[in-house]
N, C-alpha and C positions, 0 to 999 in steps of 0.2 A: 578350744573355746568351751566354756561351761555355761555360765548364766548370761554373760554379757554379749551384746551385739558385736559384730566384727569391728575392729578398731580402724576404721577408715576415717573409721569415723573419728547611757554614759553617765558618770556621776555629776559632772557639770559640763565639761568639755573634754574633747579627746586629749588636748594638751595637758590639762591637769590630771586626767586619768592616767596618762602614760607615766607621769612622774610618780603618781600614787603606786602604780604597779611596780615600777622599778625599785622603789623603796622596799616593797614587800618581797620582791625577788631576792634582793640582797639579804633581807632578814630571814629568809627560809632557813638557812643553815645556822644562823645564830640561835634562833628559837629551837631548832631541831636538836641541837646539842643538849638541851635540857630535858628532852623527852624520851631518850633512848635507854635510860637506866632504871625505869620503873620495875617493880617486882610485884608479883601477884600469884594467885593460884585458885584452886577450887575446881569444882566439876565443870565440864564443858557445857556452855549454854549456846543456843543458836543465836546468831546475829539477827537483829530486827528485820523481820520480813524476808529473810534469806530463803526460807522455805514457805511456799504458799500456805496460808492459814489452814486450809482444809486438811493439810498433811502434817502440820507442825507437831501436834500432840503425838501422832503416830511415830514420827521420826525421833522425837525427844524420848518417848518411852522405849521403843525398840532399839534405839541407838545405845542404850545402856544395858543391853542384854548380856554382854560379857566384857571382860577387861580389855580385850583386843580391839573393841569397837567403841565408838562414841557418837553422839548425835550428829556432830559436824562431819565426821568421816562418812557416816551413812548418807547424809544429805549430799555430800560431794559425789558419792558413788551413783546415787539416783539422778543427780543433775547430769553427770557425764553420760549415763546410760540413755536417758530419755528426755532430759530437760523438764522433768516432772510431768511428762505427758502420759496419762494412763492409757491412751489409745495408740501408743507408738508401736510400730512393727518394722523390723529391719529386713534387709535383703537376705539375711541369714536365718530368717524365721524366728527371731527373738521377739517376744511379745510383752506388752504392758509397760508400766512405769519402771519396773526393775529389769526388763528385757531378759526374761527367762526363755530358753528354748524349750520346746515341748517335753523332750526327754528328761531334762533336769527338773522341770516343774513337776512332772509325774512322780519323781522320786523325792523331791525336797520341798514342794509347795506345802504350805500349812493353811489351815482354816483360822486365819488371824482374828476374825470377828465372831467366830463361834456360831455361824448361821447354818452349819451343816454341809457346806460345800467349799471347795477350794477353787477360786476363780482368778486366773492369772491377770484378767483385765480389771479386777477390783483392787485398788490400792490398799484397802483394809486387809486383804490377804497377801498381796504381793510385797508390800513393805515389810511386814513381819517375816515373810518367807526369805527375803533378801538378808535380813538381820540374822535369822536363824541359821541360814546356810553359811553366812560369814563365820558365825561362832562355831558351827560344826567343823568348818575347815580349820579354824584356829586350834581346836583340840587336836586335829590330826598333825599339825605342824608345831605343836607347842615345844617340842624338844629340839627343834632345828635352831642352829645359831642365828643370831641377828635379831632385828626388831620383829616382834610377834605380829604387829599390825601389818607391816610390810609383807611378811611371809603369808599372812592370811589373804591379803589382796592378791598376791602372786598365785596362791592356790586357787583363788576364785577365777583367775584368768587362765592359768596354765595347768591346773590340777595339782592336788597335794603331792602326788608321786614325784612330779618334777621338782618341787621345792625340797622334798626330802632327798632326792637323788643328788641335787647340786648343793645341798647344805645351805639353802637360802634362796633368794630371788634368782630364778634360773637365767642363764645368759641369752634370753630371747628378747630381741629389741621390743617387740610388742608388749611383752609382760613387764619389762623394765619401764617402758613408757607409761603403761597402765598404772603401775604403782606410784611413779613420780607424779603423774597427773593428778590422781585422786588425793594423795597426801599433800600436794601443793594447794589444790582447790579447797581442801579441808579448812585452811586458814580463812577463806572468804565466807565460810558458813558458820564459823565460830565467833561468838562475841569475845573480843580481845580481853584477856585477863589483865593485861598491862597496856600502857601506852605503846602505840605501834611505831616502828621505825619510819622516818620520813623517806620519801622517794628522792634519790639523788638526781633524777631527771626533772624534778618539779619546776625549777627555774626556767629550763629550756622550753618546757611545754607552755608555761605562762607567756614567755617571750613570743612564741609562735602565735598564740591566740591573740595577744596584744597587737601583733602586726596585722591582724585581720579586722580590727575594730572599724566599723563603718561599712563593712561588706554586706550587701543585701542577702537576706535569707533565701534559700532555695530548698524546697522539700526534696529529699534524696540527694542533696548536694554533697559532693566529695571534694570540691575545690579544684576540679580539673579545668583545663583551658576551655574545653567545649561547654562547660557550665558557667563560664565567666568567672571562675575562681570563687564561686559561691558555695555555701554550706548549709546543712541543717544542723541541729544540735549535736547529734552523735557523730556526724561527719566531721565537725570541727574538733571535737575531743579526740577522735581517732587520728586525724591529721596532726594535731598538736603533739601527741605522744609518738607518732611515727617519726616526727622531726628529731626526736631524741633516741630513736632506735627501739621503741617499744610498739609492737603491733597489737592493737586492741580489736575486738570484734566490732562489727558495724553498728549494731543496735544497742541502745542505752541499757536495756535490762540485762544483756549479757556483760556489758562493761562493768556493771555492779560487782561482778564476781572476779575482777582482776586484782584483788588484794584484800587485806583486812579492812575493817570498818571503824574508823575513829568516831568517838562521840562528838556532838556538836561543839562542846567546849574544848575539844582537842584538835580542831581543824587547823591545818597548815596550808599556806598557799601551794597550789598544785594538786590538792585533793580534788577528786571528782565529786560533785554534789548532785543529788538525784531528787526527782519530784514525781509524785504519783497521786492519783485520786483514791488509791487503795493502800492504806498504810500497813497492811498486813502481808503484802505480796510483791516481792521484787520483780516478778515476771510481769507485773502491771505497770512498771515504771514507764513514763512517757516523755521525760525531759532530763537533760543532763547539762551541766556547765562545769567550768574549771574555777575553783575557789581562788580568790586573790587576796583574801584577808579583809578585816574590817566589816565582815558581814556581807561582802559582795563577791560576785562571780563574773567571769566573762562567758557569755553564752550567745547562741544564735536562737532567739526566742520563738519566732513564728513568722508565717508569710506576711509580707508587707513591712517587716521590721528589719533592722540591721544588727550585725554583731555588736554587742554593747555590754556595759556593766549593768547588772541587775542585783537587787538584794536577794539573799537566800532565805531569809526568815519569813516565809509565807506559809499559809495553812497546808499547802501540799508538799512541803519539804519532807522527803522520805529518809534520807541518810546520806552517807558519804563513803567513798572508797579511797584508800591510799594505794595507788597503783604500784605494783611491784613487777619487775621483769619476769620472774618465775611465774607469778600469778597470771599474767597476761599470756604467757606461753602455754600454760596448762589448759586454758579455755578451749573447749572443743569448737571446731569450725562450724559444726551444725549440731543441733540438739533437737 
């Protein structure tokens, strides 16, 4: 281990609504076929609000420090390490938003904000330090076969010597999982350069949510028998995707990182749609629903209400996520 912490770490009536949803479910794959062949390119941009606004400019700037790094990859690394928590401290004595251990910080910490001191608890120092250390490692492993970014991350986790010794990502389960996790999460922090592929499980997730229409809301509800089969917003979306074999985190602001983010005009049935009072910070998301098309979602809105159809075009609409199986698997169980 070098820098990172230990890796343990209704529209009118239900009847008409059902017919409406079933038409949309059938149409998911018809529409989807026209969306998977787009092309695009350009520099990596951060997805809307994926990085808290207070850190966005830092991540955008320092994420372009070297060719092996990009802002979305750096954001994914910070999210995996601490969930953007500048006060995080691990059982392995890793500290701050980038989870440096003291020995590594002493050697590789930089004074990112030029105030004359290097403070592991200050993101203005820790984020530049993480990027600088990434790029330093990339130089060490630049002649190793394979993907340079993957080898850089492997060196960050297992040390450059191990990457050089094995000619690439070493055969350590922890290191291989570390590289796969962050490179998968990278997609959820990048603004897509093309239209994103539709989820193959979308129709099943909608069907599950549809079957719960009219169920009373319960704060903290997961739909269990002892809770009377009731849900809150993220409990419903979690259960809907579990019904098709995808395990999502429990809370809405982590569910946002389960895949790439289609624009409003690109939404397909089955996309998760999110709402927040802070349009600059995905960590402030407070509500989620499952898009069904036509500007509507199925959601569990609030205490005293039932699971129902609601419009998505409200002032607090934040954005959307097209859930992928790999994206969901990459999410840390705790940050």
